[in-house]
N, C-alpha and C positions, 0 to 999 in steps of 0.2 A: 496753690498758695500764692498770694500776690507778692511781688518783689518787695524786699525790705526798704528800698529807696526807689523813687521814680527814676526813670532812665536819665533825665538831665542831671538829677542830683547825683546819681551813680557816676556819671561821666565826670562831674565836677570833683567828686570825692577821689576818683582815681587820679585826676590831674594833680590835686593837692597832695595826695600820697606820694606821687612821683617827685613833685617838687621837694617834699620833705626829705625823701631818701637822698635826692641830689644834694640838698643842703647839708645833710649829715655827712655824706661822703666827702664833701668839700672840706670838712674839718679834719679828716683823717690824713695822715702822711701820704703824699702821692707816691704811687709805685714808680720806680725808676728802673731802667734796664740795667742788667749786670755790667760792671765795668771791668775791662781787662787791666790787670796790674801792669805797672811800668817798673822795670828794674828786675834784677836777678832774684831768684828764690834760693835761699841758703838753708840747708838742713841743719837743725840744731845738733843732731848726732848723725853724721854721715854713715856710720856703721850700724845704725839702729838705735832707737831710744830705749833706755832701760824701762822694763815693764811692758814693752810692746813686742816682745819676742814671739815670732810665729804669726804676727798679724801683718799680712802682706796686701790686703785689699786696698785698692786705690781710693783717693778722696772722692766724695760725691759732690757735685755742684748742681744745684737746682736751676734748671734752664730759665725759669721765669724770674726768680728773685736773685739768683747769683749766690745764695747762701751755701756755705761749705759745711760738710759733715764728714763723718767716717775718717777722721784724722788719726793716722798711726805713725806718720813720719812728720813730727812737728817741725815748723820752719818759720823763717822770717822772710818777708819780701822787702827788698831794699829800695828805698826812694831817696835819692841824693839831690841836693840843690844844684842849680846850674853852676858851671865853672865860674869862679870869682864872686859868687853870691853867698857862699856858706858862712854862717855865723859861728860854726863850731859846736852849736847846741844840737842835741838829738833827742828824739822821743820814741820809745817803744809804744806802739799803738795796739791796743787789745780790743777787738770787736766784742760786742755782746751777742746774745742769742740763747740765754737761759741755760747755758752749758749743754744745749742740745744741738746747736748749729752755730755758725759764725756769720754775722752780718757784715761781710767783708767790704761791701760797697759803701753805704752811708756812714758806717762806723769804722771803716778801715781805709780803703784806697782813696776815697774822697778826702778824708782828713789828711792822709799822707801827702796827697797832691798839694793841698793848701799849705801845709807846713813847708814843703820844699820851695814853693813859690815865695815864701817869706824867709828863706835862708836856713831852715831847720831841717836837718836830716831826719827821716822817719823810717821806721821798721815795723811792718804789720805782722803781728804774730798769728800763726795758726797753731793752736794748742789742742791737746787731746781733750775730748769732751766726756765729762763724767755722767751727764744725765741723758745722753743719747740712748735710745732703746738698745738693750743688749750690751751696754758698755760695762767693762770691767774696771774702768778708771775711777779715781777719786779726785775731788777738787784739790784737797790739801796734800795730795801725793803727786800724781802725774801732771795735772794741770799746773800746780805750783812749781813743780820741777821744770816744766817747759818755760815758765815765765822767768824763773831765776837763770836758767841756762841762756835764754835770749839776752838778758841784761849782760851776762858775762861775755857772751859771744860778741856783742856790739863793742864792748870795751876791749876785747882781745884784738879787734881789727880797726880800732879807732884811728890809727895813723893812716891806714889804707883808705878809710871812708871820710877822712877829714873831720873827725869828731874829737872833742875834748872829753876825755873820760870823766872829768869832774862835773860835766854839764849834760849828763845822760839822765833823762827823766822817763817816767812811765805814765801813760794815759789809758784809761779803760772806760768802757761804756757798759752800763748795766752789769751783766755777769763778768765782763772784763774789768769793771771797776772793783769787783770783789777781789780779783787777782792782784790788782794794783794795791789795794788795801793790805793784802796779805804780805806782799814783799815790803811794803812800807812799814809794817809793824815788826819786821824781823831784822836782826843785825845784818844778815846777808853776807857775812864774812866768807871768803873763800878758804879752801883748805890748802895751806902752804906746801903740804907734802903730796898733793894730788898728782897722779900720774899724768892726767890731762891738764895741760897748762891753763886751759880756759877755766877749769874749776878752781884755780887758785885766786881768781879775781872776785871782786865784790859784786853782789847782785842787788845791792840796795840802790834805789833811785836817788838822784840828787834832788829831785822834786817829783811831785805826784799830782795828776789831774784826774779827778773822779767825776764822770758825767753820769748823772742819775744811777749811781751804783746800787746794786742789790745788797741785801744783808747789812744794811747800815748799822744795825744794832750791834754788830760784831766788830765794828771799826773803833778800836780803842787806842788812840795815839798816846805816846809818852813824850817827854821833853826832848828826846833825840830823834823824833820822827821827822821825815823830810817835810818842807813847807808844802802846802796843799792848795790847789785850785779846785773849787767845788761848784757844780752847776746841775740844775734840774728844772722841771716844770711844775708850776703851781697845780696843774691838772693831773699830775702823776698820782700814783697810789700814795696813800697817807704814810705808809712805812718808808717811802722814798722821799717825798717832799718834806714832810715833817721830820723824818729820820735824818735827812742830810742837814737840816737846821741844827739838830742836836749834835751831829758830828762836828759841825763848825764850832759849837760851844765847847766841845771836848778839846779841840785843838787850842782854843783860846785859853782854856783853864790850865793847860800844861805849858803855855807860852810859846807855841809853835805858830808862825805866821800862816794864816789861812785867809782865803777870799771866797765868799759865797755869792752865787747868783741864782735867784729863783725867778724864772720867767713866767709872767702871769698868764700868758695865752698858750703855753706849751704843755704837752703831756709827756708820755714816755716815748723814748725811741726817736727823738727828733734828729739826733746825729748831725750830719752835715749834708743837707739836700738843697737842691736848687729851689724846691717848693716850700722851704721853711722861711717865712718872712722874718725881718727884724722885729723885736730885738733878739729873740732866741736864735735866729739864723746868723747873728753876728757874734755868737759866743767865742769863735776862734780869735776875733779881734781883742776881746777882753782877755783871753788867755795870753796873747802876744804882749799886751800891755802889762799884764801881771808878771810874765817872765822877764820883761825889761826892767820893771821896778825891783824885782828880786835879784837882778844882776846876772841872769842866765842868757840874756840877749844884750847886745851893745845898744847904747842910746844913740840913735842916729835918725 
């Protein structure tokens, strides 16, 4: 049987195919090496997290991506601004990963480093994962409990970490954005009679930042919701890009200040990477401007 294409045409076809693959690859987020966290790791429950009794297996870290899974001892990694540069504001940073793993690099440590460079204390949360294979955890039980506990823990050590308890916010990416939405929709009041003094404090964020959050249809703010910073990519899934536009309108309808950015050339998972060009790559600057306008950062 004769070849389908003459040899020169076949060679040209293969070269064009290779160029097409390279061009497509160039539009994908660039892989970046795992980042070692800076700062201490603080367990949310030093004596063991409720609901994780008997689970002693260590965390897993993917050597190529740095993604974290198999979390049974939830924690925060502490990032503090340089001496003399602190603004007093703080953010709990919750990486995404579909509740199967945690993208602690471009949605965690990178973000925390940027925040501290701009005078904002940051705390990267490793929470228990509800959709990991074999998991017994639930999003609105253990994952939510970890998020609320992290907020309370930050406030309990506010003086030590140079943080104003009234200016502690929460930021989440994708699945992490779901958790931010959950604590933003709850009163978060502590229990005044709790044996653990940490549990007496509020878990409600002073402000919330949701970056391409999942489950946007379930985000239903009320007039008491914290002010919100919202961002996503035009090329993201419809339920996220169009969904977040609807979430913005829900905030507007109940009179809660919100700001929405939809970046035309971005898709899902852009986070904070050296490979993400402006304007999507500059979303932290827009966040800082918004925090300043809302009074969470000083005007300077």
